[in-house]
C-alpha positions in Angstrom: 48.4 71.6 83.7 44.2 71.1 84.8 41.9 69.8 82.9 38.2 69.4 83.6 35.8 66.5 82.9 32.2 66.4 84.2 32.7 69.8 86.1 35.5 68.3 88.1 39.5 68.2 88.2 40.7 65.8 85.7 44.1 63.9 87.0 46.8 63.4 84.4 47.8 59.9 85.0 50.7 58.3 83.8 48.2 56.8 81.2 46.9 60.1 79.7 50.4 61.5 80.0 51.8 58.6 77.7 48.5 59.6 75.0 49.8 63.2 75.0 53.4 62.2 74.6 52.4 60.5 71.3 52.0 64.4 69.9 56.2 64.6 70.8 58.0 63.0 67.8 58.4 64.6 64.7 56.7 64.5 61.5 56.8 61.0 59.7 58.1 59.4 62.8 54.7 58.4 64.6 54.1 55.0 64.9 50.0 54.2 64.5 48.1 54.8 68.2 45.5 52.2 69.3 44.0 53.6 72.8 41.6 50.6 74.4 39.6 52.6 77.2 37.2 51.7 79.4 33.4 53.5 79.9 33.8 56.8 81.5 37.6 57.2 81.4 37.2 60.4 79.3 37.8 58.7 75.5 36.6 61.9 74.0 38.3 64.2 76.6 41.9 62.4 75.5 41.3 62.8 71.9 40.5 66.9 72.3 43.5 67.0 74.8 45.9 65.3 72.2 44.3 67.2 69.1 45.7 70.8 71.2 49.0 69.1 71.8 49.2 68.6 68.2 48.2 71.8 66.7 50.6 73.3 69.6 53.4 71.5 67.9 52.5 72.7 64.7 50.7 69.5 63.3 47.3 69.9 61.1 44.9 67.6 62.9 41.5 66.5 61.8 39.3 64.7 64.4 36.7 62.1 63.1 33.6 60.4 65.0 31.6 57.7 63.8 28.0 59.1 65.2 26.4 62.6 65.3 26.3 62.4 69.0 29.8 61.7 69.3 30.7 64.9 67.0 29.0 67.4 69.3 30.4 65.6 72.5 33.9 66.2 71.0 32.9 69.9 70.0 31.2 70.8 73.6 34.3 69.2 75.2 36.9 71.5 72.7 34.6 74.5 72.8 34.8 74.3 76.9 38.6 74.1 76.6 38.8 77.2 74.1 36.4 79.4 76.3 34.5 80.2 73.8 32.0 79.2 70.8 33.1 78.1 67.2 31.9 79.1 64.2 30.5 76.4 61.5 33.0 76.9 59.4 36.0 76.6 62.5 34.0 73.5 63.5 34.0 72.0 60.2 38.0 71.9 59.7 38.4 70.6 63.4 36.0 67.6 63.5 34.0 65.5 61.5 32.0 62.4 61.5 33.0 59.9 59.1 30.1 60.3 56.8 30.4 64.0 56.5 34.4 63.7 55.8 33.1 60.8 53.2 30.5 63.6 51.5 33.2 66.6 51.3 35.7 64.2 49.6 33.1 62.7 47.1 32.0 66.4 46.5 35.3 67.9 45.7 38.1 65.1 44.6 35.8 61.7 43.5 37.1 60.5 40.0 33.3 59.9 38.9 32.5 63.6 39.5 28.9 62.5 40.4 28.5 65.6 43.1 28.8 68.9 41.3 28.9 71.9 43.5 25.3 72.5 44.2 24.0 69.2 43.7 25.0 67.6 46.8 22.7 69.1 49.5 19.6 67.6 46.9 21.6 64.0 47.1 22.0 63.6 50.7 18.4 61.6 51.5 15.3 63.1 53.0 12.9 61.7 51.1 11.7 58.1 49.6 14.5 58.3 47.1 15.9 55.0 48.9 12.3 53.3 49.1 12.0 54.1 45.1 15.4 53.0 43.9 14.4 49.6 45.9 11.2 49.4 44.2 12.5 49.6 41.1 16.1 47.3 41.8 13.4 44.9 42.7 11.0 44.8 39.7 14.2 44.3 37.8 15.1 41.3 39.6 11.6 39.7 40.0 11.8 40.2 36.2 14.1 36.7 36.3 13.8 35.1 39.4 10.7 33.2 37.9 13.6 31.4 35.5 15.8 30.3 38.4 12.6 28.5 40.3 12.4 31.5 43.1 9.7 33.3 44.4 9.4 36.7 43.1 10.8 39.6 45.9 7.8 41.7 47.3 7.6 45.4 47.1 5.5 46.4 49.9 7.0 49.4 52.0 7.7 47.2 54.9 9.6 44.4 53.0 11.6 47.8 50.9 12.9 48.6 54.5 14.4 45.3 55.1 15.8 45.3 51.7 17.4 48.7 52.4 18.6 46.9 55.7 20.4 44.1 54.2 22.1 46.7 51.2 23.7 48.6 54.3 25.0 45.4 56.2 26.6 44.3 52.8 27.8 47.7 52.5 29.1 47.9 56.3 30.6 45.0 55.7 32.4 45.4 51.9 30.8 42.0 51.4 31.0 42.2 47.7 34.3 43.4 47.8 35.9 40.3 47.7 36.1 37.1 45.5 34.0 35.5 43.9 32.0 38.8 44.2 34.3 41.5 43.4 34.2 41.7 39.1 31.8 39.0 38.6 29.9 39.5 35.4 27.0 37.0 35.6 26.3 37.8 31.4 29.9 36.3 30.9 29.8 33.9 33.7 29.8 30.1 32.8 27.7 27.6 34.8 30.7 26.6 37.3 31.4 30.4 38.0 27.3 31.1 38.6 27.3 28.1 41.3 30.9 29.3 42.9 28.5 32.3 43.8 25.4 30.8 44.7 27.5 28.6 47.2 29.4 31.6 48.3 25.8 33.5 49.1 24.6 30.2 51.1 28.2 29.8 53.1 27.5 33.6 54.2 23.9 33.2 55.2 22.7 35.5 52.3 19.4 34.6 49.9 20.0 33.5 45.9 19.4 36.8 44.7 21.2 39.2 47.3 24.0 40.2 45.2 21.6 40.6 41.9 19.3 43.0 44.0 22.6 44.6 45.2 24.1 45.5 42.2 20.4 46.6 40.9 20.0 49.0 43.6 23.5 50.2 43.1 22.4 51.1 39.9 19.4 52.9 40.4 20.8 54.5 43.3 23.0 56.0 40.8 20.7 56.8 38.2 18.3 58.5 40.8 21.3 60.5 42.5 21.4 60.4 46.0 23.5 59.2 49.4 21.6 57.7 51.6 23.2 57.0 55.4 26.5 54.9 54.7 26.7 55.5 50.9 29.0 58.2 50.9 31.4 55.6 53.3 30.8 53.0 50.8 31.5 54.8 48.0 34.3 56.5 49.1 36.0 53.3 50.3 36.7 52.5 46.6 37.9 55.9 46.1 41.6 55.9 48.2 42.6 58.5 45.4 39.8 60.9 46.8 40.7 60.2 50.5 44.0 61.5 49.8 42.9 64.5 47.9 40.5 65.6 50.2 43.6 65.1 53.4 45.8 66.9 51.1 43.4 70.2 50.5 42.7 70.5 53.7 46.5 70.2 55.0 45.7 67.2 57.6 48.8 65.7 59.0 47.0 63.9 61.5 43.8 62.1 61.7 42.2 61.1 65.0 39.1 59.0 65.4 36.8 58.7 67.9 34.5 55.8 68.7 36.3 53.1 66.9 34.6 50.1 68.4 31.7 51.1 66.1 33.6 51.2 62.7 33.2 48.5 60.6 35.2 47.0 57.5 33.6 50.0 55.1 35.2 52.7 57.4 38.3 50.6 57.8 39.2 50.8 54.3 38.9 54.5 54.6 41.2 54.5 57.6 44.0 52.4 55.6 43.6 55.1 52.5 44.2 57.9 55.3 47.5 56.0 56.5 48.8 55.4 52.7 48.4 59.5 52.4 51.0 60.2 54.7 48.8 60.6 57.6 49.4 59.4 61.1 46.3 57.8 62.7 45.4 57.4 66.1 42.1 55.7 67.3 40.2 55.5 70.3 37.4 52.8 71.3 36.2 50.8 74.2 36.3 46.5 72.9 33.7 45.7 75.9 31.5 48.2 73.4 31.8 46.7 70.4 28.4 45.3 70.4 27.6 45.0 67.0 30.1 42.7 65.6 27.1 41.2 63.8 26.4 44.2 61.8 28.0 43.6 58.4 26.9 40.0 57.7 29.9 38.7 59.0 31.9 39.4 62.3 34.2 42.3 62.7 36.5 43.8 65.2 38.2 47.1 64.0 40.4 46.6 66.8 42.0 43.2 65.5 42.4 44.4 62.2 44.2 47.4 63.4 46.8 45.5 65.2 47.3 43.1 62.0 47.5 46.0 59.4 49.8 47.6 61.3 51.4 45.3 63.6 53.9 48.1 65.1 51.0 49.8 66.7 51.6 51.6 70.1 48.8 50.5 72.3 47.7 52.7 75.5 45.2 52.1 77.8 42.8 54.6 79.6 41.5 52.7 82.7 41.0 55.4 85.4 36.9 55.9 85.2 35.0 59.4 86.2 31.8 58.2 85.5 31.1 55.7 88.5 32.7 54.3 91.8 33.0 51.0 93.9 30.8 48.9 94.3 29.7 48.9 90.1 33.2 49.9 89.0 34.4 46.5 90.5 31.6 44.7 88.9 32.1 46.7 85.4 35.7 45.8 85.7 35.2 42.5 85.8 33.3 42.0 82.7 35.5 44.1 80.7 38.2 41.6 81.7 36.1 38.7 80.2 35.8 40.4 77.0 39.6 41.6 76.8 41.3 39.6 79.1 44.6 41.7 78.4 43.1 45.0 79.1 44.1 47.6 82.1 42.4 47.0 85.0 39.5 49.1 85.5 40.1 51.8 88.3 37.7 54.5 89.7 38.5 58.1 90.8 38.8 58.3 94.2 35.8 59.4 96.4 33.6 58.3 94.2 30.9 55.5 95.2 27.9 54.0 93.3 25.5 52.5 94.5 24.4 48.8 92.9 21.7 46.6 94.0 20.5 43.3 92.7 17.1 42.4 93.7 14.8 39.5 92.6 11.8 40.3 91.6 8.4 37.9 90.7 8.4 38.5 86.8 4.9 39.7 87.0 5.6 42.4 89.5 9.2 44.1 87.9 6.8 47.1 86.1 5.8 47.8 89.5 9.2 47.9 90.9 10.5 49.8 88.5 7.9 52.9 88.8 8.3 52.0 92.8 12.0 53.0 92.7 11.4 55.7 90.3 8.6 57.4 92.6 11.0 57.2 95.8 13.7 59.3 93.7 11.0 61.5 92.4 9.7 62.0 96.0 13.4 62.7 96.9 13.8 65.2 94.6 15.2 63.7 91.3 13.9 65.3 88.3 12.8 62.3 85.9 15.3 62.7 83.5 17.7 61.1 86.3 16.2 57.9 85.8 17.1 55.7 82.7 15.5 52.2 82.4 17.6 50.2 79.9 15.9 46.8 78.7 17.5 44.2 76.5 15.1 44.4 73.7 12.8 47.6 73.4 9.7 45.3 73.4 10.8 44.6 76.9 9.6 47.9 78.0 6.3 47.6 77.0 5.1 46.4 80.5 7.1 48.8 82.1 5.3 52.2 79.5 2.2 50.6 80.9 3.3 50.8 84.6 4.3 54.4 84.0 1.5 55.4 82.6 -1.1 54.3 84.8 1.4 55.9 87.9 0.8 59.2 85.9 4.8 59.2 85.5 5.6 60.8 82.1 8.3 58.9 80.3 9.8 59.0 76.7 11.4 57.0 74.4 15.1 56.9 73.3 15.2 55.3 69.7 12.8 52.4 70.8 9.1 52.2 69.5 6.6 53.1 72.1 4.0 50.4 72.7 1.2 51.9 70.8 3.4 52.5 67.8 4.8 49.1 68.1 4.4 46.2 65.2 2.9 44.4 67.4 0.4 46.2 69.0 -0.5 47.7 65.4 -1.0 44.2 63.8 -3.0 42.6 67.3 -5.0 46.1 66.6 -5.3 45.0 62.5 -7.1 41.4 64.1 -9.4 42.9 66.6 -11.1 45.2 63.8 -10.8 42.6 60.8 -12.5 40.1 63.3 -15.0 42.3 64.3 -14.1 42.0 68.2 -13.5 45.5 68.6 -16.1 47.9 67.2 -15.1 51.5 68.0 -17.4 54.5 67.3 -14.7 56.1 65.8 -11.1 55.4 64.2 -8.0 57.1 64.2 -4.4 57.7 63.0 -3.2 54.4 64.7 -6.1 52.3 63.2 -5.2 53.2 59.7 -1.1 52.5 60.6 -2.9 49.3 62.0 -4.4 48.0 59.1 -1.6 49.2 56.7 0.5 47.1 59.3 -1.2 44.1 58.3 -1.5 44.9 54.5 2.2 44.8 54.5 2.1 40.9 55.9 3.3 37.8 53.7 -0.5 36.4 54.4 -2.9 39.0 53.4 -3.9 37.5 50.2 -3.0 41.1 48.6 -1.2 41.8 45.5 0.8 45.0 45.3 -2.2 47.1 43.2 -4.3 46.4 46.1 -1.2 47.1 48.6 -1.0 50.6 46.9 -4.4 51.3 46.7 -4.9 50.4 50.5 -2.0 52.9 51.2 -3.2 56.0 49.1 -6.6 55.2 50.6 -5.5 55.4 54.5 -2.6 57.9 53.9 -2.2 61.1 52.2 1.3 62.1 50.9 1.9 65.5 51.2 5.5 67.5 49.1 7.2 68.7 51.6 6.4 66.1 54.6 7.9 63.5 55.8 5.2 61.8 57.6 2.0 60.5 55.5 -1.2 62.3 56.8 -3.6 59.5 57.9 -7.3 59.7 57.1 -9.5 57.9 59.7 -12.7 58.6 58.2 -11.5 55.9 55.1 -10.9 53.0 57.9 -14.6 51.7 57.3 -13.9 51.1 53.6 -10.6 49.8 54.5 -12.1 47.4 56.6 -14.7 46.1 53.8 -12.0 45.9 51.4 -10.1 43.9 53.5 -12.8 41.6 54.7 -13.6 40.7 50.8 -9.8 38.9 51.2 -10.0 37.4 54.6 -13.4 37.5 56.3 -14.0 37.4 59.8 -15.0 34.1 61.8 -17.6 33.6 64.1 -15.8 32.6 66.7 -15.1 34.6 70.4 -12.2 36.2 71.2 -10.3 34.4 73.2 -6.4 33.2 73.6 -7.1 30.4 71.1 -8.6 32.2 68.4 -5.8 35.2 68.7 -3.2 32.9 68.4 -4.7 31.2 65.7 -5.3 34.2 63.8 -1.4 35.0 64.4 -0.5 31.6 63.2 -2.6 31.6 60.0 -1.1 35.2 59.2 2.5 33.6 59.8 2.9 37.2 62.1 5.8 35.8 64.4 7.9 34.0 61.3 7.4 37.6 59.7 8.3 39.6 62.7 11.0 37.3 63.2 12.4 37.7 60.0 12.6 41.3 60.3 14.5 41.3 63.6 18.0 42.2 63.4 19.1 39.5 65.9 17.6 36.0 67.2 17.6 37.7 70.7 15.1 40.6 68.9 13.1 37.5 67.3 12.5 36.0 70.5 11.4 39.3 72.2 9.1 40.2 69.7 7.4 37.1 70.1 7.2 37.4 73.8 5.6 40.8 73.2 2.4 39.4 71.2 2.4 36.7 73.9 1.7 39.1 76.6 -0.5 41.7 74.4 -2.4 38.8 73.9 -2.8 38.0 77.4 -3.9 41.7 78.1 -6.9 41.6 75.4 -7.8 38.3 76.8 -8.2 39.9 80.8 -9.7 43.3 79.6 -11.4 42.6 76.7 -10.9 43.7 72.8 -12.3 47.4 73.6 -10.5 48.1 76.8 -6.9 46.9 74.8 -7.6 49.5 72.0 -8.5 52.0 74.7 -5.6 51.2 76.6 -3.2 52.0 73.3 -5.4 54.9 72.8 -4.8 56.4 76.0 -1.1 55.9 76.0 -0.8 57.8 72.6 -2.6 60.6 74.2 -0.4 60.3 77.6 3.0 59.8 75.5 2.0 62.8 73.1 0.9 65.7 75.8 3.3 68.7 75.4 2.6 70.1 78.9 5.3 68.1 80.3 8.9 69.5 80.0 11.5 66.9 78.9 13.5 67.0 82.4 10.4 65.5 83.7 10.6 62.4 81.8 12.1 59.3 82.5 13.9 57.7 79.8 13.2 54.2 78.2 15.8 52.6 76.0 17.3 49.6 74.7 21.1 47.7 75.5 21.5 48.5 71.6 20.5 52.4 71.9 22.2 53.2 75.3 25.9 53.7 74.5 27.2 57.2 74.3 24.8 58.5 77.4 25.3 58.0 81.6 22.4 58.9 83.8 22.5 59.5 87.6 20.2 56.3 88.1 19.9 53.0 85.8 17.7 50.4 86.2 17.8 47.0 84.6 14.7 45.0 84.4 15.2 41.1 83.6 19.1 41.7 84.4 20.7 37.8 84.1 21.5 36.5 87.3 25.2 36.6 88.3 25.3 32.8 87.8 23.3 33.1 84.5 26.2 35.9 83.7 29.1 33.4 84.4 28.1 31.2 81.4 26.7 33.9 78.9 28.8 34.3 75.7 31.0 37.2 75.0 28.1 39.4 73.3 25.6 38.9 76.2 28.7 40.0 78.5 29.4 42.8 76.2 25.5 44.1 76.6 25.6 44.1 80.1 28.6 46.1 80.6 27.3 48.7 78.1 24.2 48.8 80.2 26.0 48.8 83.8 28.7 51.2 83.1 25.4 53.9 82.0 25.0 54.5 85.3 26.8 57.3 87.9 25.4 57.0 91.0 22.8 54.4 91.5 22.1 50.9 89.4 19.7 48.5 90.3 19.5 45.0 88.6 16.3 43.6 88.5 16.3 39.8 88.3 13.0 37.8 86.8 11.9 34.9 89.2 
């Protein structure tokens, strides 16, 4: 039997045959199956084939994916096998994301009966209800924080978004589902229990108000009746009976789960409920791609948890990659062995070759070298979309964006902020306007965003009413529109209002003055506190240094003009999607592949040999995105 992958014949290897043989045993006789696969080995294809094999044997199967991208990929492969399109109702019976499955179970089977027929569409958030709920929760917590000798929490939009991120991580890890948090009642607790709770928060590195804010937010979410991303899975994790009822209603006997490496404790609780409901479980994932272990407050490995929960699990590998060949396959396989020494050695399909070049480049010349490589490929007939530039953190792409813009090479940003929209550029833009170092003849939406970014900072001296007034002055919320409409004509009034709080100093715009302004407003500490990892915090600080150097070199007016030009070029609508080079970060490149990949600031071979496992995983993910060519640019 012949299968196709990437338009080519897929070899039925002993590994794939063993996976398909899992469909053979009769109902109730299958052990849990854990497929540990490497990059480009056809993880999703294997699940599609396994799904088909089970259906041929009369089994009712449901496939689940972690992400929307994984869901779309599974359906694409299934349609290719079925030889036709699928109606939405058919697709929904075959494959769901974990969140979609959770929503359906809550709607139809939750004991709370919160989501009645017709109300769920309104409940799923596409507005600002999460911000509203968090603002209410902050107000409730602030009512008693002073009694505990703690500073009140801030309620500007940026602080609220950070609080929502914290809640999301707490839910992903089911952090408060364990003692001493589970069942804790603040009104009945004695001093010892309160002290024990605070000690537990400290051990987890959480602020003393985290548990109170979490509980208040959940009360507000219930009163406002909405589901934000991740809420459905969290709610369903506490309702195993709803999971079982949802599976019974659809007659599901076997559950297949893709992208297992991205699942966290909250999703694993749903998988446990599926197994307890009598379903056979098969999951597929790549330990090397588990680069979000930090998400969920405490580290979590779905693979280790699976083996601990079901020691009788059958473990099978997928190690033949169809995406790339040697010498890249050899290098990627070496990284994977470091992450999981017990994994099967990565092999590449015969006839495949993926060039890999490591270049030592002076740091200042890195952006130019990236452009040179891309322009060489374009001249040889490649399209812009054939190239991806993958950086460790989004801010590291800023110099590349400027170089591409100067060379006239169009680009797009995949889940990283373009330079002109970054918080680093906005805060420095605000500094230049507030200090009078730049006095443009007219203002635009970027100036509105810059002043609002500044107003959200911790050292502006503005109270919540003043921040709200500034927000109303510079942006208008229109019902039905998610993005606000900015009002550039009001920038002069906003500057006058802010000057009363933070007057301009009569000093020249040089490096000392700029860094002093950043220090006085505690910008680095502020951005570091908002960063998900220490590496992201360092990248933000480095980006501020580089932007300050740009201002000092070219002048304040030229800096603003440069940002405006970047914004104009970025938004041009006469350039086709296929002509644009892709800029993305390691944390956001999973699930993608490109003909050619360029990694600026790649670690040297010596540095990578001594790196911790998180860095090794990240390099494995980035390098394994390439099909035909990979350039590793070491900064010297």
